[in-house]
C-alpha positions in Angstrom: 107.8 122.8 113.4 110.0 122.6 110.3 108.6 122.8 106.8 110.3 120.8 104.0 109.5 120.6 100.3 108.7 117.2 98.7 111.1 116.4 95.8 110.2 112.8 95.0 107.4 110.3 95.9 109.3 107.1 96.7 106.8 104.4 97.5 103.3 104.0 98.9 102.6 102.3 102.3 99.5 100.3 101.6 99.1 99.1 105.2 97.1 102.3 105.9 93.7 103.0 104.5 94.6 106.6 103.8 97.5 105.5 101.6 100.4 107.3 103.2 103.7 107.3 101.2 107.4 107.6 101.7 108.6 110.9 100.2 112.0 112.4 99.8 112.4 116.1 100.7 114.7 118.9 99.9 116.6 118.4 103.2 117.6 114.9 101.9 115.4 113.4 104.5 112.8 110.6 104.0 109.3 111.1 105.5 106.2 109.1 105.8 103.7 111.6 104.5 100.0 111.7 105.5 98.2 113.5 102.7 95.5 116.1 103.1 93.7 114.7 100.0 93.1 111.3 101.7 89.7 110.3 103.0 89.7 112.0 106.4 91.1 115.3 105.1 93.0 117.8 107.1 91.4 116.9 110.5 93.4 113.6 110.4 96.5 115.8 110.0 95.5 118.0 112.9 95.1 114.9 115.1 98.5 113.7 113.9 100.2 116.8 115.0 98.4 117.4 118.3 98.5 113.8 119.6 102.0 113.2 118.3 103.5 116.4 119.8 101.6 115.8 123.0 103.3 112.4 123.2 106.7 114.0 122.6 106.0 116.7 125.2 105.4 114.1 127.9 108.6 112.1 127.1 107.4 109.5 124.6 109.4 108.6 121.5 107.6 110.0 118.4 109.4 110.5 115.0 110.0 114.1 114.1 106.9 115.6 112.6 107.3 118.1 109.8 105.1 120.0 107.4 105.7 118.8 103.9 104.9 121.1 101.0 103.7 119.0 98.1 103.7 120.3 94.5 101.1 118.4 92.4 103.6 118.2 89.6 105.0 115.2 91.4 102.0 113.3 90.3 103.2 113.3 86.7 105.9 110.7 87.5 103.5 108.2 89.1 102.1 105.4 87.0 99.4 104.5 89.6 96.2 106.6 88.9 95.2 106.3 92.6 98.5 107.9 93.7 98.3 110.5 91.0 94.9 111.6 92.2 96.0 111.6 95.8 99.1 113.8 95.1 97.1 116.2 93.0 94.4 116.5 95.7 97.1 117.2 98.3 98.8 120.3 96.9 100.2 122.5 99.7 101.1 121.5 103.2 100.8 117.9 104.5 102.2 116.1 107.5 105.3 114.0 107.4 106.9 111.7 110.1 110.6 111.0 109.9 111.1 107.6 108.3 112.8 105.2 110.7 114.8 102.8 108.5 114.9 99.2 109.7 112.2 99.8 112.4 110.2 96.7 113.3 106.6 96.4 114.2 106.0 96.0 117.9 105.0 92.6 119.2 104.5 91.4 122.8 107.9 89.8 122.8 109.4 93.3 123.2 109.5 94.2 126.9 107.8 97.4 127.8 108.1 98.8 131.4 104.8 99.3 133.2 105.5 103.0 133.6 106.1 103.5 129.9 103.0 101.4 129.0 100.9 103.5 131.4 102.1 106.8 129.7 101.2 105.5 126.3 97.8 104.4 127.5 97.3 107.8 129.2 98.1 109.6 125.9 95.7 107.5 123.9 92.9 107.8 126.5 93.4 111.6 126.6 93.4 112.0 122.8 90.7 109.4 122.3 92.9 107.4 120.0 91.0 104.3 119.0 93.9 102.9 116.8 96.4 101.2 119.1 95.0 97.7 119.4 96.7 94.3 119.3 95.6 93.9 115.7 97.0 97.3 114.8 99.3 98.7 117.5 100.9 101.5 115.6 104.1 101.1 117.6 107.5 100.5 116.2 110.7 99.2 117.8 113.8 101.1 116.6 117.3 100.9 118.1 115.8 99.1 121.1 113.2 101.7 121.9 109.5 102.0 121.5 108.2 104.6 119.1 104.7 105.8 118.6 103.3 106.5 115.1 100.0 107.1 113.3 97.8 109.3 115.4 95.4 110.4 112.7 92.5 108.5 114.3 92.8 110.4 117.5 90.4 113.3 118.5 87.7 111.6 116.4 84.8 113.7 117.8 86.2 116.7 116.0 85.0 115.2 112.7 81.4 115.7 114.0 82.1 119.0 115.7 81.8 117.5 119.2 85.3 117.8 120.6 84.3 119.9 123.6 81.5 117.6 124.6 83.9 114.6 124.6 86.3 116.0 127.1 84.6 114.4 130.1 83.4 111.2 128.6 84.7 107.8 129.5 86.6 106.0 126.7 85.5 102.4 126.6 87.9 101.6 123.8 90.9 101.9 126.1 90.1 98.4 127.3 91.2 97.1 123.9 94.5 99.0 124.0 97.5 96.8 123.2 99.4 98.1 126.3 96.5 98.2 128.8 97.2 94.7 130.2 100.8 95.7 131.2 100.2 99.3 132.2 101.2 100.5 135.6 99.6 103.3 137.7 98.1 106.1 135.6 100.6 109.0 135.4 99.7 112.7 135.7 102.2 114.4 133.4 102.0 118.1 132.7 102.1 119.8 129.3 101.5 123.1 127.6 98.3 122.7 125.5 98.8 126.1 123.9 102.3 125.3 122.7 101.1 122.0 121.2 98.1 123.4 119.4 100.0 126.3 118.0 102.0 123.9 115.9 98.9 123.3 113.7 98.6 125.5 110.6 95.8 127.9 111.5 94.1 127.4 108.1 93.6 123.7 109.0 91.3 124.6 111.9 87.5 125.1 111.4 87.1 126.0 115.1 89.2 128.4 117.2 92.5 126.9 118.4 91.2 127.5 121.9 88.7 124.7 121.4 91.5 122.2 121.1 93.5 123.7 124.0 90.5 123.6 126.3 89.7 120.0 125.3 93.3 118.9 126.2 93.3 120.7 129.5 89.8 119.6 130.5 90.4 116.0 129.5 93.7 115.9 131.4 91.9 117.1 134.5 89.1 114.5 134.0 91.7 111.7 133.8 93.8 112.9 136.8 
């Protein structure tokens, strides 16, 4: 996973409760940055990487995820005290998703194949992602393709230290998933849990990386 350095805070995205922002980086790219200083802390960033990269590994479209090094000095140029405080609290590595210019929010008028819908539902059921509902689908349409964003709410049991215990639990929230009504037969894709979890900076984990690897593998077996 690449690391870039933030050079300018461009604009906040106030749709999200964690106040992500569009940031320019030293590679001339623009990224939607999820800040470690936001309410859910680094565990939301861990979920962003694991769920997003798992989606990419099984063939779904996910914007490139990078680590973004934020210097708190960037806060000096921001007139909004809330944003100043967020940047100052987020010194160091954060998570950024490649900004997709001109992307549109998904709505039901965009045709999604049943096989694709089933793969998205599988991903969210495996990662316990509660945040892909009709009210807030966290899906974009860009260049005629469906893109998945915003996975910070996934793996929610890790906030309570109960990730292992959740591996074989039913996930009732999947009934409210925006794509469940059109999903085809549940797929059984393969993936390398170790390779995915290894992308997370080790200092962000308060349990062994093997805990996340085992969860992904055990939950995939449970859903098979």
